[in-house]
C-alpha positions as CSV (number, residue, x, y, z in Angstrom):
1,X,20.8,16.1,-3.7
2,X,21.6,16.1,0.2
3,X,18.1,16.9,1.1
4,X,16.7,14.1,-1.2
5,X,19.2,11.6,0.0
6,X,18.6,12.2,3.7
7,X,14.9,12.2,3.1
8,X,14.8,8.9,1.4
9,X,17.2,7.6,4.4
10,X,14.9,9.1,7.0
11,X,11.9,7.6,5.6
12,X,13.2,4.1,5.2
13,X,14.5,4.3,8.5
14,X,11.0,5.5,9.7
15,X,8.7,2.9,7.6
16,X,10.7,0.2,6.8
17,X,13.7,-0.4,9.2
18,X,12.9,-1.4,12.6
19,X,16.3,-2.4,13.9
20,X,19.0,-0.5,12.1
21,X,21.9,-2.6,13.5
22,X,20.5,-5.9,12.2
23,X,19.4,-4.6,8.6
24,X,21.5,-4.8,5.5
25,X,20.9,-2.5,2.5
26,X,22.7,-2.4,-0.9
27,X,22.9,0.7,-2.7
28,X,23.3,0.8,-6.5
29,X,24.6,3.9,-7.7
30,X,24.9,5.2,-11.3
31,X,27.2,8.0,-12.8
32,X,24.7,10.9,-12.9
33,X,22.8,12.8,-10.2
34,X,20.7,9.9,-9.1
35,X,23.8,8.1,-8.1
36,X,25.0,10.9,-6.0
37,X,21.7,10.6,-4.1
38,X,22.3,7.0,-3.7
39,X,25.6,8.0,-2.0
40,X,24.0,10.2,0.2
41,X,21.3,7.6,1.4
42,X,24.3,5.4,1.9
43,X,25.9,7.5,4.0
44,X,22.9,8.3,6.3
45,X,21.7,4.8,6.8
46,X,25.2,3.8,7.9
47,X,25.4,6.7,10.4
48,X,22.0,5.3,11.6
49,X,23.8,1.9,12.2
50,X,22.5,0.0,9.1
51,X,25.1,-2.2,7.5
52,X,25.2,-0.7,3.9
53,X,27.0,-2.0,0.7
54,X,27.3,0.4,-2.1
55,X,28.0,-0.5,-5.7
56,X,29.0,2.3,-7.9
57,X,28.6,1.4,-11.8
58,X,31.4,3.7,-12.9
59,X,33.6,4.9,-14.4
60,X,34.3,7.5,-11.5
61,X,35.6,10.1,-14.1
62,X,32.0,10.1,-15.8
63,X,30.5,10.9,-12.4
64,X,28.5,14.5,-12.4
65,X,30.2,17.3,-10.3
66,X,27.5,16.8,-7.5
67,X,27.9,12.9,-7.8
68,X,31.7,13.2,-7.3
69,X,31.1,15.2,-4.4
70,X,28.9,12.8,-2.6
71,X,31.1,9.9,-3.7
72,X,33.9,11.7,-1.8
73,X,31.7,12.2,1.2
74,X,30.7,8.5,1.2
75,X,34.3,7.6,1.2
76,X,35.3,10.0,4.0
77,X,32.4,8.5,5.9
78,X,33.8,5.0,5.4
79,X,30.9,3.7,3.4
80,X,31.7,0.3,2.3
81,X,32.1,1.0,-1.6
82,X,32.8,-1.2,-4.7
83,X,33.5,0.3,-8.1
84,X,32.0,-2.0,-10.6
85,X,33.6,-2.1,-14.1
86,X,32.6,-5.5,-15.2
87,X,29.4,-7.6,-14.7
88,X,31.4,-10.3,-12.6
89,X,32.1,-7.7,-9.9
90,X,28.3,-7.6,-9.2
91,X,27.2,-9.9,-6.2
92,X,25.9,-13.2,-7.6
93,X,23.9,-13.6,-4.2
94,X,22.9,-10.3,-2.7
95,X,22.7,-10.5,1.0
96,X,20.6,-7.6,1.6
97,X,17.2,-6.9,3.3
98,X,16.6,-3.8,1.1
99,X,18.1,-2.8,-2.3
100,X,18.3,1.0,-3.4
101,X,18.2,1.7,-7.0
102,X,20.0,4.8,-7.7
103,X,21.4,4.0,-11.3
104,X,18.9,6.0,-13.5
105,X,16.8,9.1,-12.6
106,X,13.5,10.5,-14.0
107,X,15.6,12.7,-16.5
108,X,17.1,9.7,-18.3
109,X,16.3,9.5,-22.0
110,X,17.4,6.5,-24.4
111,X,18.1,3.1,-24.0
112,X,20.4,1.8,-20.9
113,X,23.7,0.8,-22.1
114,X,26.7,-1.2,-20.6
115,X,26.6,-2.4,-17.2
116,X,23.1,-0.8,-16.3
117,X,21.8,-2.5,-19.3
118,X,23.2,-6.0,-17.9
119,X,26.0,-6.0,-20.7
């Protein structure tokens, strides 16, 4: 998770972000391991000077163990984090140059439900 998140952040900084200090990124994290990756991405981007807003589609008690670890690391690094439990907590006008979707991973089966499905 740490390596994957760091790798994505480094790739974004190398290929997409010319001026970290003037770039805004929104990261949407789910409750599984993909969400944990998102917290790592947010932390590394912020460390590079990017303005990061992270939205966690919870609840926190349903996070995977690795996801909890990386949520806590993001909090310790003072990553701006909003825990979202209802649709009205999501931004209507997202002020971001880039959006990172860390909601569902490649191992997801079934149909999205709840907030991830938009309900």
